[in-house]
N, C-alpha and C positions, 0 to 999 in steps of 0.2 A: 145099101140101107143105112140111115143114120142110126147111130147109137143112142141109148138113153142112160143118163146117169142114175145113181141110186136115189136121187132126190125126184127123179121124173123129168129132169131138163134134157133136152136134146143134146148130143155130143156129136163131134165129126166121126165120119165112118174110121173103123180101125182097119189098117192095111198091114202087111209086112213091110219090113224097112226098105227092101229093094224097090217096091211099088211106090211107097211113100217118097223115096228119094228121086224116083223118076218123075214123079209129079212136081217136086220142087224145082228139079232141073228145068222143066218146061216153063215154070213160073220165073226162073231166074233170067231166062231169055228176055222176057218182057221187062223185068226189073232192070237189065242192064240198058234196054232201049229206053227205059224212062230216065235212067242216070243220064245216059248221052243227050237226051232232049233237054234235061235241066242243064247240062253243060252248054248247049248251043243256046239256050236262052240267057245264061250268064255271060256268054261271049256277046251276044247282042245288046245285053245291058251295058257292058263295057263300051259299047259304041255309041251310046245315046248322047245327045248335046247336054249342055249344063245351062243352069240360070243363075245369074249373080245375086247374092244376098248381101244385105249391108253388114260387114263385119264387125261394126260397132253396135249392133242390136243388143241392148241391155237385158241380161238375165239376172237372177238374184241368187247368190250362193251364200255358204256360211259366213263370209265376211262382207256381205253386201253385193252391190252391182258389180257385174262382171260382164265385159264385152264378148260377144260370141266368139271372136277369133282366139281369145284367151282359152276357152274351154278346149281348144285343140291340144293345149299343153305343148306346143312346139311340134306337134305332128302334123303330117300333111293331109290326114284324113280323119274324119269324126263320123261315128254313127250314133244317132240320137233317137231314143224312144220318147214320143210325147204322151206322158201319162195323164189320163183323166184324174180330175180331183172334184169331189162334191164339197164345196167350201161349207164349213159350219156342221157337217155331218160326222158322227162318230166312226170310228174304225170299222165297226161291223158293216157300216153302210158304204164303204168306199168301193171303188170299181173292181169286181171280182175278176174281169178279164185282164185288166191291166196288172192286178196283183199276180194272177197266174203267169203272165209273161215275164215280169220283172224278177220274180222269185228265182227263176231259172238262171238269170245272168249272174254269174259270181266271178268267174276267173277271167280277168281280162289281159293276162300276160300274152297269150296267143295272138290277140289283136294288136297288142302294142310291139310285138316282134315284126309286124307287117307295117309298122308306122301308122297304125290306126287307133284312134282314141274312142271311147264310149262314154255316154252320159245319158241321164234320164233329165228331161225337161218336163217338169209337172205343171199342171194347169193352175194350181192353187197357190194361196200364201206360202211363203217359204216356212214360216214358223209352224204351221199345222202339218204340212206335208212332210217336213223333216222329221217330225215326231213319229210320223208313220213309218218313214224309212228306218228310224232307229228301232221302233218296235218290231218291225219285220227282220230287222237285222241285215238289211241290204248294206253292201260295201260299194256299190257302183258310185260315181260322181253324180251329185244330186243339185239341180237347180230348178228355181221356179221361173215361169214366163210371166213377167208383168203384163198388165192389160194392154199397155200401149206398144208392146212387142209382139202381141198375138197374130195381128195382121201381117206384120212383116215375115213371120216365120210359119205360121199355118196357113196363111193365104187361102182363104175360102175353102179350106178342109176342115177336119175336126181333130181334136186330140184322140190318140189312139193310133196315130201314124208312126211308121218307122222311117227315118229319113238318114240318107247318106250324103256327106259334104266333102268337098275337097278344098284345100287352102293352098293358094298359089301367092306366095309373099303375103303382102298385106290385103289380098282380096280372097273372099269365100264365095264358093259356088255350091249349089245344091244339084247333086247328079243323079239322085233317084229317090223314089219314096213308094211305100206300099201301106196297106192296112188290111183290116179283116183277116182272112186265112192267109194272106201274106205275112202276117206277124207270126205264123205259127213255127217258123224256122228258129224263133227265140226259144221255143219250148220243146225240148226233146222228149218231154213225157208223151206228147201226142205222137211222135215218130215211134217211140217203143211200144205204145199201146196198139199202133197199127201192125205190130209184129204178132200180137197175141191173137188167140183164136176168137176171142169175144170183141176185139177192136175196142173203139171209144165208148162203147155202149151208150150211142146216142141215136136218137129217133130217126135221124136222116140217113143213117148208114144202110148200105145194101148188105144185110146179114141174112142168113138162113132163117127160116121160120122158127120160131122159138128161141132164138138167141136172145140174151138179156139186153134189152135197151131201156135205160132208166132216165136219160137226161134229155132235155131240149138243147137248142143252141142259142138261147136267148140269155145266157147267164148262169142258168141253173146248174150247168155242167162244171161250173167253177166255184159252186158254193156248197157247204155242207152245214146243216142245222143253223141256217141263218146268217152265216159269216163266209167270206172268201175262205176255201178250204184251207190255204196255207197258215191262216191265222191261228188255227187250233193248236198246232205245236208250240207256237209262242206262248199263248194263254197258258197252256200246260206247264210250260217252263217258268211261268211266274212273271213274264214281262208285263208291264203296264201299258195298256192300250189307250190310255187318256190322251187324247189330242188337244185337250183345252177348249173343246168346241160344244156347242149346244145346238141341236137339230131342230129346236122349236120353230125356228122361222126360215128353215131352208129345206123346201122338199127335195127329196132325192130325185136328181135327174135320171134319164135313161142312159145307161152305157151302151156305146156303139158295138 
């Protein structure tokens, strides 16, 4: 029988430690199988073919135009997250999902030790989007994708993709890409929430009856009081979120 909290909300059943550990041991067998299945998928991913990309495709960085191949920084591999940008919109109306994902990416030394670089390729004008980067305090390399480079890099997909590249001499290849829930590996918050008794607290989850489920999966799960959640700590710290934009003539597009 389920327990009930002092506030009347349902709780998991209470068991003695031996019974509890026995149930965890049963679950651990399934968790290990899940891990091995992930290892097998990764092995298959490493055996995919690849597609050539123009290494001179221009991006825009702090010092102006930069060819794609230079973003590797001399490394043989590169991971790039293609961040959505709503041109002309204020910080509060920027993509909550991309903000959620990018906020988690800080320490790149472990990637670098494997000869892998990382960068954000943002959809909007560099001047606007880099102000957002500064407001958020992100430290990852940041580039904008000029309009004439979108077709070469995005190639009939949409911003919000996570892409892996390989450099071989003066040639560049795309080896893998994903999006949607495939991007969740950027954000350990979700993995940690999955360990908790209440999970992500989103409507789609299979949780016991009465468990708290507060958010949809259309962006609301990444916003608090009208802003991407991670912005509030920056506002409280006194950072300026002025991007030099006006939203009057730019309706906010839908985030993927």
